N, CA and C of each residue as an Amber inpcrd file, in Angstrom:
protein
   495
 -43.0760000 -23.3110000  -4.6440000 -43.4510000 -21.9350000  -4.7920000
 -42.5400000 -21.1820000  -5.7700000 -41.3110000 -21.6080000  -5.8170000
 -40.3480000 -20.8480000  -6.6060000 -39.8360000 -21.5800000  -7.8360000
 -40.3240000 -22.7700000  -8.1000000 -39.8280000 -23.5640000  -9.2220000
 -40.0870000 -22.8500000 -10.5470000 -41.3040000 -22.4450000 -10.7810000
 -41.6570000 -21.8020000 -12.0520000 -40.8860000 -20.5080000 -12.2510000
 -40.7520000 -19.7250000 -11.2010000 -39.9890000 -18.4780000 -11.2950000
 -38.5660000 -18.7570000 -11.7480000 -37.9430000 -19.7690000 -11.1380000
 -36.5680000 -20.1230000 -11.5070000 -36.4930000 -20.6060000 -12.9480000
 -37.4440000 -21.4100000 -13.3650000 -37.4300000 -21.9200000 -14.7430000
 -37.5700000 -20.7740000 -15.7440000 -38.4900000 -19.8600000 -15.4750000
 -38.6830000 -18.7240000 -16.3660000 -37.4270000 -17.8540000 -16.4170000
 -36.7240000 -17.7720000 -15.2820000 -35.4940000 -16.9700000 -15.2200000
 -34.3220000 -17.6630000 -15.9170000 -34.5190000 -18.9050000 -16.3440000
 -33.4780000 -19.5860000 -17.0830000 -32.5320000 -20.4300000 -16.2490000
 -32.8920000 -20.7100000 -15.0070000 -32.0450000 -21.5560000 -14.1690000
 -31.9810000 -22.9460000 -14.7960000 -30.7710000 -23.4450000 -14.9790000
 -30.5770000 -24.7090000 -15.6940000 -30.9970000 -25.9380000 -14.8950000
 -30.7660000 -25.9150000 -13.5940000 -31.1030000 -27.0690000 -12.7330000
 -31.8750000 -26.5560000 -11.5330000 -33.1220000 -26.9900000 -11.4430000
 -33.9740000 -26.5730000 -10.3360000 -34.3610000 -27.8260000  -9.5570000
 -34.0080000 -27.8290000  -8.2590000 -34.4450000 -28.9420000  -7.4340000
 -35.4680000 -28.4080000  -6.4370000 -36.3850000 -29.2760000  -6.0630000
 -37.4530000 -28.8890000  -5.1530000 -37.5980000 -29.9340000  -4.0580000
 -37.8360000 -29.4590000  -2.8580000 -37.9930000 -30.3540000  -1.7100000
 -39.2800000 -29.9980000  -0.9810000 -39.9600000 -31.0110000  -0.4850000
 -41.1420000 -30.8220000   0.3490000 -41.2030000 -31.9730000   1.3360000
 -41.5580000 -31.6920000   2.5760000 -41.5910000 -32.7540000   3.5860000
 -42.6960000 -33.7550000   3.3070000 -42.5480000 -34.9680000   3.8340000
 -43.6030000 -35.9690000   3.6660000 -44.8500000 -35.5910000   4.4750000
 -45.9630000 -36.1360000   4.0760000 -47.2170000 -35.9700000   4.8000000
 -47.6790000 -37.3690000   5.1820000 -47.8160000 -37.6140000   6.4490000
 -48.1570000 -38.9580000   6.9490000 -47.1850000 -40.0120000   6.4270000
 -45.9170000 -39.6570000   6.3520000 -44.8820000 -40.5980000   5.9510000
 -44.7660000 -40.8460000   4.4630000 -45.4950000 -40.1180000   3.6610000
 -45.4960000 -40.3140000   2.2080000 -45.3160000 -38.9690000   1.5040000
 -44.7770000 -38.9990000   0.2750000 -44.7420000 -37.7410000  -0.4850000
 -46.1610000 -37.2110000  -0.6810000 -46.3340000 -35.9150000  -0.5620000
 -47.6410000 -35.3120000  -0.8120000 -47.8510000 -35.2600000  -2.3180000
 -48.7690000 -36.0490000  -2.7980000 -48.9640000 -36.2080000  -4.2450000
 -49.2710000 -34.8810000  -4.9350000 -50.0750000 -34.0390000  -4.3070000
 -50.4110000 -32.7550000  -4.9200000 -49.1920000 -31.8560000  -5.0250000
 -48.3620000 -31.8490000  -3.9900000 -47.1680000 -31.0050000  -4.0200000
 -46.1760000 -31.5160000  -5.0570000 -45.9740000 -32.8300000  -5.1000000
 -45.0660000 -33.4110000  -6.0960000 -45.5660000 -33.0960000  -7.5100000
 -46.8550000 -33.2160000  -7.7290000 -47.4170000 -32.9100000  -9.0480000
 -47.1970000 -31.4420000  -9.4020000 -47.4120000 -30.5470000  -8.4400000
 -47.2150000 -29.1160000  -8.7040000 -45.7600000 -28.8100000  -9.0320000
 -44.8360000 -29.4450000  -8.2820000 -43.4110000 -29.2120000  -8.5610000
 -43.0470000 -29.7340000  -9.9500000 -43.5710000 -30.8840000 -10.3010000
 -43.2750000 -31.4740000 -11.6170000 -43.8740000 -30.6140000 -12.7340000
 -45.1090000 -30.1820000 -12.5510000 -45.7600000 -29.3600000 -13.5600000
 -45.0350000 -28.0220000 -13.7530000 -44.4690000 -27.4900000 -12.6530000
 -43.7510000 -26.2180000 -12.7340000 -42.3900000 -26.3690000 -13.3930000
 -41.9010000 -27.6220000 -13.5000000 -40.6580000 -27.8590000 -14.2050000
 -39.4590000 -28.2470000 -13.3680000 -39.6660000 -28.6850000 -12.1220000
 -38.5370000 -29.0980000 -11.2920000 -37.7750000 -30.2270000 -11.9790000
 -36.4630000 -30.1210000 -11.9670000 -35.6130000 -31.1440000 -12.5640000
 -35.3850000 -32.3130000 -11.6090000 -35.3610000 -32.0120000 -10.3200000
 -35.2100000 -33.0410000  -9.2870000 -36.1940000 -32.7190000  -8.1720000
 -36.8300000 -33.7600000  -7.6330000 -37.8040000 -33.5970000  -6.5610000
 -37.4390000 -34.5440000  -5.4340000 -37.3710000 -33.9860000  -4.2110000
 -37.0230000 -34.7880000  -3.0490000 -38.0920000 -34.6380000  -1.9710000
 -38.3270000 -35.7410000  -1.2770000 -39.3640000 -35.7780000  -0.2420000
 -38.7270000 -35.6370000   1.1420000 -38.2700000 -34.4420000   1.4240000
 -37.8430000 -34.0700000   2.7660000 -37.8110000 -32.5520000   2.8090000
 -37.8510000 -32.0200000   3.9880000 -37.9350000 -30.5770000   4.0870000
 -37.1380000 -30.0570000   5.2700000 -37.3900000 -28.8230000   5.6190000
 -36.7700000 -28.2210000   6.7690000 -35.2750000 -28.0410000   6.6390000
 -34.6100000 -28.0280000   7.7800000 -33.1680000 -27.8260000   7.8470000
 -32.4440000 -28.9120000   7.0540000 -32.9820000 -30.1290000   7.0860000
 -32.3410000 -31.2390000   6.3570000 -32.2750000 -30.9320000   4.8610000
 -33.3460000 -30.4370000   4.3110000 -33.3670000 -30.1140000   2.8930000
 -32.4280000 -28.9580000   2.5710000 -32.4260000 -27.9380000   3.4240000
 -31.5440000 -26.7950000   3.1980000 -30.0800000 -27.2570000   3.2250000
 -29.7430000 -28.0780000   4.2210000 -28.3750000 -28.5780000   4.3150000
 -27.9780000 -29.4230000   3.1290000 -28.8670000 -30.3260000   2.7190000
 -28.5650000 -31.1960000   1.5750000 -28.3720000 -30.4020000   0.3000000
 -29.2110000 -29.4000000   0.1030000 -29.0870000 -28.5830000  -1.1030000
 -27.8210000 -27.7300000  -1.0820000 -27.5070000 -27.1680000   0.0670000
 -26.3510000 -26.2750000   0.1480000 -25.0240000 -27.0230000   0.1310000
 -24.9570000 -28.1230000   0.8510000 -23.6940000 -28.8410000   1.0060000
 -23.5520000 -30.0180000   0.0500000 -24.6880000 -30.5420000  -0.4220000
 -24.6740000 -31.7290000  -1.2560000 -24.6520000 -32.9950000  -0.4100000
 -24.9940000 -34.0930000  -1.0270000 -24.9600000 -35.4090000  -0.3830000
 -24.3340000 -36.3690000  -1.3990000 -24.3680000 -37.6470000  -1.0640000
 -23.8500000 -38.6340000  -2.0080000 -24.6720000 -38.6590000  -3.2990000
 -25.9470000 -38.2810000  -3.2130000 -26.8280000 -38.3690000  -4.3750000
 -27.3530000 -37.0140000  -4.8680000 -27.1400000 -35.9630000  -4.1210000
 -27.6390000 -34.6230000  -4.4940000 -26.4420000 -33.6950000  -4.6560000
 -26.2750000 -33.1630000  -5.8530000 -25.2170000 -32.1790000  -6.0740000
 -25.6330000 -30.8550000  -5.4290000 -24.6900000 -30.1360000  -4.8430000
 -25.0650000 -28.8540000  -4.2070000 -25.5810000 -27.8440000  -5.2340000
 -26.3610000 -26.9190000  -4.7240000 -26.9530000 -25.8800000  -5.5720000
 -26.2010000 -24.5650000  -5.3690000 -26.5040000 -23.6000000  -6.2140000
 -25.9080000 -22.2710000  -6.0960000 -26.7370000 -21.3350000  -5.2440000
 -28.0560000 -21.5910000  -5.2040000 -28.9520000 -20.6820000  -4.4850000
 -30.1130000 -21.4440000  -3.8990000 -30.5550000 -21.0080000  -2.7210000
 -31.7010000 -21.6220000  -2.0430000 -32.7580000 -20.5420000  -1.8710000
 -33.9740000 -20.8460000  -2.2960000 -35.0850000 -19.9070000  -2.1490000
 -36.2950000 -20.6410000  -1.6060000 -37.1920000 -19.8850000  -1.0360000
 -38.4440000 -20.4700000  -0.5990000 -38.6940000 -20.2650000   0.8890000
 -39.9110000 -20.6000000   1.2830000 -40.3580000 -20.3460000   2.6480000
 -39.8540000 -21.4020000   3.6250000 -40.0530000 -21.1150000   4.8930000
 -39.7280000 -22.0800000   5.9320000 -39.9560000 -21.4820000   7.3070000
 -39.8300000 -22.3380000   8.2900000 -40.0140000 -21.8910000   9.6610000
 -38.7470000 -21.1990000  10.1790000 -38.7030000 -20.9290000  11.4780000
 -37.5650000 -20.2250000  12.0590000 -36.2740000 -21.0170000  11.9050000
 -36.3580000 -22.3390000  11.9550000 -35.1550000 -23.1740000  11.8260000
 -34.6120000 -23.1160000  10.4020000 -35.4970000 -23.1200000   9.4200000
 -35.0760000 -22.9960000   8.0230000 -34.4460000 -21.6240000   7.8050000
 -35.0600000 -20.5880000   8.3570000 -34.5150000 -19.2430000   8.2120000
 -33.1050000 -19.1660000   8.8110000 -32.9130000 -19.8030000   9.9620000
 -31.5870000 -19.7960000  10.5890000 -30.5850000 -20.5920000   9.7690000
 -30.9990000 -21.7270000   9.2290000 -30.1000000 -22.5140000   8.3750000
 -29.6900000 -21.7100000   7.1530000 -30.6260000 -21.0080000   6.5410000
 -30.3060000 -20.1870000   5.3820000 -29.3510000 -19.0600000   5.7790000
 -29.5650000 -18.4870000   6.9510000 -28.6860000 -17.4170000   7.4130000
 -27.2650000 -17.9300000   7.5950000 -27.1400000 -19.1120000   8.2040000
 -25.8090000 -19.6580000   8.4480000 -25.1010000 -20.0680000   7.1500000
 -25.8610000 -20.4330000   6.1430000 -25.2690000 -20.8740000   4.8860000
 -25.0560000 -19.7390000   3.8810000 -25.5590000 -18.5590000   4.2110000
 -25.4080000 -17.4040000   3.3310000 -23.9280000 -17.1420000   3.0960000
 -23.5530000 -17.0310000   1.8600000 -22.1550000 -16.8620000   1.4800000
 -21.6210000 -18.1330000   0.8500000 -22.0050000 -19.2620000   1.4120000
 -21.6560000 -20.5410000   0.7790000 -22.5680000 -20.7650000  -0.4110000
 -23.8440000 -20.3960000  -0.2380000 -24.8430000 -20.4060000  -1.3170000
 -25.5980000 -19.0810000  -1.2570000 -26.1910000 -18.7240000  -2.3600000
 -27.0610000 -17.5540000  -2.3550000 -28.3890000 -17.9240000  -1.7100000
 -29.0340000 -16.9440000  -1.1170000 -30.3670000 -17.1440000  -0.5680000
 -31.2630000 -16.0080000  -1.0250000 -32.5700000 -16.2440000  -0.9530000
 -33.4930000 -15.2240000  -1.4210000 -33.6160000 -14.0700000  -0.4300000
 -33.7600000 -14.3520000   0.8550000 -33.8900000 -13.2940000   1.8510000
 -33.7950000 -13.9110000   3.2380000 -33.5410000 -13.0400000   4.2170000
 -33.6080000 -13.4380000   5.6060000 -35.0380000 -13.2220000   6.0690000
 -35.8000000 -14.2740000   6.1180000 -37.2170000 -14.1660000   6.4470000
 -37.4250000 -14.2160000   7.9550000 -38.3840000 -13.4700000   8.4040000
 -38.7830000 -13.5330000   9.7990000 -40.0630000 -14.3150000   9.9010000
 -40.7670000 -14.1530000  10.9910000 -42.0520000 -14.8450000  11.0830000
 -42.9680000 -14.4170000   9.9350000 -43.7800000 -15.3450000   9.5050000
 -44.7480000 -15.0380000   8.4570000 -45.8110000 -14.1110000   9.0140000
 -46.1480000 -13.0960000   8.2720000 -47.2640000 -12.2320000   8.6060000
 -48.1450000 -12.1730000   7.3760000 -49.4080000 -12.4730000   7.5540000
 -50.2930000 -12.4480000   6.3810000 -51.5210000 -11.6110000   6.6730000
 -51.9740000 -10.9470000   5.6360000 -53.1760000 -10.1350000   5.6970000
 -54.0430000 -10.5140000   4.5130000 -55.2380000 -11.0010000   4.7890000
 -56.2070000 -11.3030000   3.7390000 -57.2300000 -10.1790000   3.7350000
 -57.3810000  -9.5420000   2.5890000 -58.3840000  -8.4860000   2.4190000
 -59.4810000  -9.0680000   1.5510000 -60.6860000  -9.1840000   2.1090000
 -61.7560000  -9.8620000   1.3720000 -63.1180000  -9.4280000   1.8770000
 -64.1240000  -9.7430000   1.0650000 -65.5110000  -9.5720000   1.4720000
 -66.3180000 -10.7370000   0.9110000 -67.6060000 -10.7530000   1.2250000
 -68.4480000 -11.8810000   0.8190000 -68.6940000 -11.9420000  -0.6840000
 -68.4290000 -10.8640000  -1.4010000 -68.6630000 -10.8550000  -2.8510000
 -67.5230000 -11.5110000  -3.6250000 -66.2910000 -11.4320000  -3.1000000
 -65.1580000 -11.9200000  -3.8580000 -64.4280000 -13.0910000  -3.2360000
 -64.9170000 -13.5800000  -2.0780000 -64.1590000 -14.6340000  -1.4020000
 -65.1060000 -15.5100000  -0.5800000 -64.7500000 -16.7500000  -0.5120000
 -65.4900000 -17.7260000   0.2920000 -64.8220000 -17.8110000   1.6660000
 -65.5820000 -17.8240000   2.7670000 -64.9810000 -17.9130000   4.0930000
 -64.0580000 -19.1380000   4.2590000 -64.3850000 -20.2440000   3.6210000
 -63.5360000 -21.4360000   3.7230000 -62.1560000 -21.1720000   3.1150000
 -62.1040000 -20.4840000   1.9680000 -60.8300000 -20.1630000   1.3360000
 -60.0500000 -19.1320000   2.1410000 -60.7440000 -18.1400000   2.6660000
 -60.0720000 -17.1380000   3.5000000 -59.4560000 -17.8030000   4.7250000
 -60.1850000 -18.7080000   5.3540000 -59.6770000 -19.4150000   6.5270000
 -58.4770000 -20.2650000   6.1610000 -58.5390000 -20.9540000   5.0390000
 -57.4190000 -21.7880000   4.6020000 -56.1780000 -20.9490000   4.3400000
 -56.3410000 -19.7840000   3.7050000 -55.2090000 -18.8980000   3.4600000
 -54.5940000 -18.4060000   4.7750000 -55.4450000 -18.0070000   5.7160000
 -54.9540000 -17.5130000   6.9960000 -54.2140000 -18.6030000   7.7690000
 -54.8110000 -19.7820000   7.8520000 -54.1890000 -20.8630000   8.6120000
 -52.9590000 -21.4310000   7.9060000 -52.9540000 -21.3690000   6.5830000
 -51.8010000 -21.8470000   5.8280000 -50.5550000 -21.0410000   6.1300000
 -50.7050000 -19.8180000   6.5360000 -49.5600000 -18.9890000   6.9360000
 -49.3310000 -19.0560000   8.4450000 -50.4060000 -19.1560000   9.2220000
 -50.2850000 -19.2320000  10.6740000 -49.5490000 -20.4860000  11.1050000
 -49.5970000 -21.5310000  10.3020000 -48.9220000 -22.7830000  10.6670000
 -47.4010000 -22.6720000  10.6460000 -46.8690000 -21.5540000  10.1450000
 -45.4150000 -21.3940000  10.0930000 -44.8060000 -21.1400000  11.4520000
 -45.6100000 -20.7820000  12.4320000 -45.0780000 -20.5830000  13.7810000
 -46.0800000 -19.8610000  14.6540000 -45.9320000 -20.0580000  15.9570000
 -46.8610000 -19.4250000  16.8940000 -46.8150000 -17.9010000  16.8000000
 -45.7020000 -17.3540000  16.2780000 -45.5450000 -15.9110000  16.1630000
 -45.7930000 -15.4300000  14.7300000 -46.6300000 -16.1470000  13.9980000
 -46.9740000 -15.7920000  12.6250000 -48.4240000 -15.3080000  12.5640000
 -48.6400000 -14.0190000  12.7830000 -50.0110000 -13.5180000  12.8100000
 -50.7090000 -13.6200000  11.4550000 -51.9800000 -13.9050000  11.5210000
 -52.8170000 -14.0160000  10.3320000 -54.0180000 -13.1020000  10.5360000
 -54.1650000 -12.0930000   9.6840000 -55.1740000 -11.0570000   9.8980000
 -56.1410000 -11.0200000   8.7250000 -57.4130000 -10.9310000   9.0510000
 -58.4580000 -10.7500000   8.0430000 -58.9410000  -9.3040000   8.1260000
 -58.9430000  -8.6220000   6.9940000 -59.4540000  -7.2630000   6.8970000
 -60.6650000  -7.3150000   5.9750000 -61.8090000  -6.9300000   6.5170000
 -63.0500000  -6.9820000   5.7300000 -63.9840000  -5.8590000   6.1440000
 -64.8740000  -5.5090000   5.2490000 -65.8950000  -4.5140000   5.5610000
 -67.2350000  -5.1920000   5.8760000 -67.2060000  -6.5150000   6.0150000
 -68.4330000  -7.2670000   6.2340000 -68.3490000  -8.0450000   7.5520000
 -69.1730000  -7.6340000   8.5070000 -69.1940000  -8.3410000   9.7890000
 -69.6410000  -9.7960000   9.5850000 -70.6040000 -10.0210000   8.7030000
 -71.0750000 -11.3790000   8.4380000 -69.9500000 -12.2510000   7.8770000
 -69.2130000 -11.7260000   6.9170000 -68.0980000 -12.4680000   6.3300000
 -67.0430000 -12.7630000   7.3960000 -66.7590000 -11.7800000   8.2460000
 -65.7810000 -11.9740000   9.3140000 -66.2230000 -13.0920000  10.2500000
 -67.4810000 -13.0750000  10.6650000 -67.9840000 -14.1030000  11.5830000
 -67.9540000 -15.4930000  10.9380000 -68.3260000 -15.5700000   9.6640000
 -68.3100000 -16.8650000   8.9650000 -66.8730000 -17.3790000   8.8200000
 -65.9620000 -16.4840000   8.5630000 -64.5520000 -16.8780000   8.4410000
 -63.9980000 -17.3580000   9.7780000 -64.3260000 -16.6730000  10.8440000
 -63.8950000 -17.1010000  12.1790000 -64.4400000 -18.4960000  12.5010000
 -65.7090000 -18.7250000  12.1970000 -66.2960000 -20.0620000  12.4170000
 -65.5630000 -21.1190000  11.5860000 -65.2280000 -20.7640000  10.3680000
 -64.5300000 -21.6950000   9.4830000 -63.1050000 -21.9660000   9.9880000
 -62.4460000 -20.9440000  10.5000000 -61.1150000 -21.1570000  11.0880000
 -61.2100000 -22.1410000  12.2490000 -62.1690000 -21.9260000  13.1200000
 -62.3420000 -22.8340000  14.2650000 -62.6350000 -24.2560000  13.7980000
 -63.4170000 -24.4140000  12.7390000 -63.6990000 -25.7480000  12.2060000
 -62.4310000 -26.3970000  11.6430000 -61.6980000 -25.6320000  10.8540000
 -60.4810000 -26.1840000  10.2520000 -59.4380000 -26.5410000  11.2990000
 -59.4210000 -25.8060000  12.3890000 -58.4590000 -26.1210000  13.4540000
 -58.7610000 -27.4650000  14.1220000 -59.9570000 -27.9930000  13.9250000
 -60.2630000 -29.3150000  14.5030000 -59.7660000 -30.4470000  13.6070000
 -59.4140000 -30.1580000  12.3560000 -58.9890000 -31.2140000  11.4380000
 -57.6120000 -30.9890000  10.8280000 -57.0320000 -29.8230000  11.0200000
 -55.7660000 -29.4580000  10.4050000 -54.6120000 -30.1730000  11.1160000
 -53.7440000 -30.8770000  10.3680000 -52.6070000 -31.5570000  11.0100000
 -51.6610000 -30.5850000  11.7270000 -51.6350000 -29.3490000  11.3060000
 -50.7640000 -28.3490000  11.9110000 -51.5230000 -27.4400000  12.8830000
 -52.6470000 -27.9240000  13.3800000 -53.5340000 -27.1160000  14.2090000
 -52.8770000 -26.6210000  15.5000000 -51.9810000 -27.3970000  16.0610000
 -51.3570000 -26.9840000  17.3170000 -50.6200000 -25.6540000  17.1470000
 -49.8110000 -25.5580000  16.1000000 -49.0520000 -24.3220000  15.8590000
 -49.9630000 -23.2400000  15.2900000 -50.7590000 -23.5830000  14.2780000
 -51.6300000 -22.5880000  13.6560000 -52.6180000 -22.0250000  14.6720000
 -53.1070000 -22.8850000  15.5380000 -54.0580000 -22.4400000  16.5680000
 -53.4380000 -21.4410000  17.5160000 -52.1740000 -21.6730000  17.9060000
 -51.4820000 -20.7140000  18.7800000 -51.3240000 -19.3700000  18.0860000
 -50.9260000 -19.4080000  16.8190000 -50.7610000 -18.1630000  16.0780000
 -52.1050000 -17.4460000  15.9470000 -53.1560000 -18.1920000  15.6950000
 -54.4710000 -17.5920000  15.5640000 -54.9200000 -16.9750000  16.8900000
 -54.6920000 -17.6520000  17.9980000 -55.0870000 -17.1190000  19.3080000
 -54.3460000 -15.8250000  19.6280000 -53.0730000 -15.7620000  19.2450000
 -52.2980000 -14.5350000  19.4690000 -52.8640000 -13.4050000  18.6140000
 -53.2850000 -13.7420000  17.3930000 -53.8270000 -12.7490000  16.4750000
 -55.1370000 -12.1610000  16.9830000 -56.0190000 -12.9900000  17.5340000
 -57.3480000 -12.5100000  17.9210000 -57.3900000 -11.8530000  19.2840000
 -56.3040000 -11.8840000  20.0150000 -56.2940000 -11.2390000  21.3430000
 -56.2470000  -9.7510000  21.2040000
C-alpha cells in the first residue's frame, strides 16, 4: 500500500512484507509490490515482519520507518517500537465507509471493499451508505455469499455481524 508513496517521496530503500496465502507468496501482492518499486520483498507479515524490519535479522537490515496497515497486534508492535524506528501512525481498529449507488458501483465490489476492511478484526465496522434500497439489498446478499468462501470469513463475519446489529 505504501511502496509507491515511499518511492515517489525519494526513499532510497523500500522493503515490503506480506504474509503467505495457503503457505505460498501471494503472486498478485508480490507483483504489485514489485511494480510499485519495492527494493526488497519478503513473504511474512504481522508482528514478525514489524520486528524484522525494526530490529533487523541476519539477512534483513533494519529500516528507519515502518508504515502500513495491520491488526491490533501489528499496531501494538509499532507502538512499542516507536522511537527506535519511525512509524506512520498509531492505528486503531479499521473503520470503513463505502458510499455508493447502483449507477457507480457493483454490489460485488462494494462487498469486497467492506469485507476487505472488516477482516482486520471483529471490532472493525464496515458500513455501506447508499440511497438505493435495491443496491443495499444486493450488496448484503453479496457479502453473505463472499463470507461463505472468504478465507478470513471468521473474523470478517464477526465484524459484519456487529455492524448490522
